[in-house]
C-alpha positions in Angstrom: 15.3 27.3 -8.6 18.0 29.8 -7.7 20.4 29.1 -4.9 20.8 31.4 -2.2 23.0 31.9 0.9 22.0 33.2 4.2 23.6 33.7 7.6 21.3 33.5 11.0 21.6 36.9 12.6 19.1 36.4 15.4 16.8 33.8 16.9 13.5 35.0 18.6 11.8 31.9 20.1 10.3 29.8 17.2 11.5 32.3 14.6 14.8 33.3 13.1 16.1 36.3 11.1 18.1 35.5 8.2 20.5 37.9 6.3 21.0 37.4 2.6 24.7 37.1 2.1 24.7 38.7 -1.2 22.4 41.6 -0.7 23.1 44.1 2.0 19.4 45.1 2.8 17.7 41.9 2.5 16.4 40.1 5.6 14.0 37.3 6.1 12.0 36.5 9.2 11.2 32.7 9.0 9.8 29.9 11.4 12.6 27.8 12.8 10.6 24.6 11.9 11.8 25.2 8.2 15.4 25.3 9.2 17.9 22.4 10.3 17.7 21.4 13.7 21.2 22.4 14.3 20.6 26.0 13.2 21.9 28.6 15.7 22.9 32.3 15.5 25.7 32.7 13.1 25.0 29.6 11.2 25.4 29.7 7.4 22.6 28.3 5.3 22.1 27.5 1.7 18.6 27.7 0.2 17.8 25.6 -2.8 14.7 23.7 -4.0 12.5 25.0 -1.2 15.0 23.5 1.4 17.6 25.0 3.9 20.9 23.3 4.7 23.6 24.2 6.8 27.0 24.9 5.1 
């Protein structure tokens, strides 16, 4: 599984917008339940093996 890095650019209630740090145009809209509890706007995340972790 490939490791990807994201930055949380916006939080909308139970969802968050993530921006892929290596691809200018790639953004994800994802449920906050899938993210670590300490995730907030501006948080950097690492995604690997179907899991997000704060870096």
